[in-house]
N, C-alpha and C positions, 0 to 999 in steps of 0.2 A: 797380632793376628786374632787372638782370642777376644780382645776388646772389640775389634771390628765385627767379629761373628756375633758377639752378644748385642752389639748395637743394632745390627741388622735384624736379629730375632726380636729384639725389643720393639723396633720400629714396625715390623710386620705384625706383631701382636697388637700393638697400639692402634695401627691403622685399621686392622680387621675389626677390632672392638669398637672403635669410633664409628666406622661405617655401619656396623650392625646396630649400635645404639641410635645413630642418626636415623636409620631406616625405621626402627621401632617408634622413635619420636614423631617422625613425619606421618606414619600410619595412624598413630594415636591422635594427632592433631587434625588430620584430614577427616577422621570420623566425626570430629566435633564441629566441623564447618557446616554452616547452614547453606544448602544449595537451593534455596527458594529464589526462583527467577525474579519475581516481583520485588523481593527484598534487595537483591543486588542491583537491579535497575534503578530502584529508588536511591540506593546508596551512592551510585555514581552520577545521579542527577538526571537520569532518563526516565521516561514514563512508559508504561506498558501500552501496547497496541490494542485498542478495542474497536474491532471492525463495526460493531453495531452503532457505536457513537459516531464513527466517521461516516457511515452510510446515511444515518439519519440527518447528519449535518449537511451532507451533499444534497439529499432529497429536499430538505427544507430550503436550501439556497435555490434549487431549481424551481420550486413552487413560488418562492418569493420573487424570483426573476420573471416568472410567467405572469404573476399578478401585476407586477410593476409594468411590464410590457403591455398588458391589456389595458391598464389604466392610461398609460401614455398614448396608446393607439386611439382610445376613445376620446381623450382630451384633445388630441391634435388631428383628428380625422377631418379632411377637407369638405366632406359631404355628409348629409344625414345618413343614418344607418340603412334604411330601406334602399335608397338610391345607390349607395356604395355596394351593398350586397348584390343588387341586380347587375351593376357594372362588372363586378368580379365574376359573377356567374356567366355573363356573356363572354368575357375574355377567356374563361376556362373552357367554355363550349367551343369557341373558335380554335383554341389550342388542341382540343381533342379531335376536332374535325381535321385539322392539318396533320396530326399524327396518324389518324386513321386512313387518310387518303393514299399515302404511298403503300400502305399494307394492302389496300384493295387493288391497286394498280399492278402489283407483282403477279398475282394469279392470272390477271387478264393478259399480261405479256407472255406468260408461259404457254 
């Protein structure tokens, strides 16, 4: 019985000291860890997010697409510029007249 009591006391002392030493060790090691976000993202193979670079890339693609569309439109236009502009203007005016006509009829009905 005395041996069992000594064994229990020894185990309790040993476990308490092991856990206390482990806790100290972990605290000491955590203080030495570098918590730099860019460092860890680079370490795992990821890159950092840079919104400026992403926005400028998107804007440049938009401008490039606009320039390409304008060039293709000019190259493949079926009519000369002045004639095409007058035709587009006439169609737009007809659409505005159609859209404005029902709005003028509503007060007349009331």
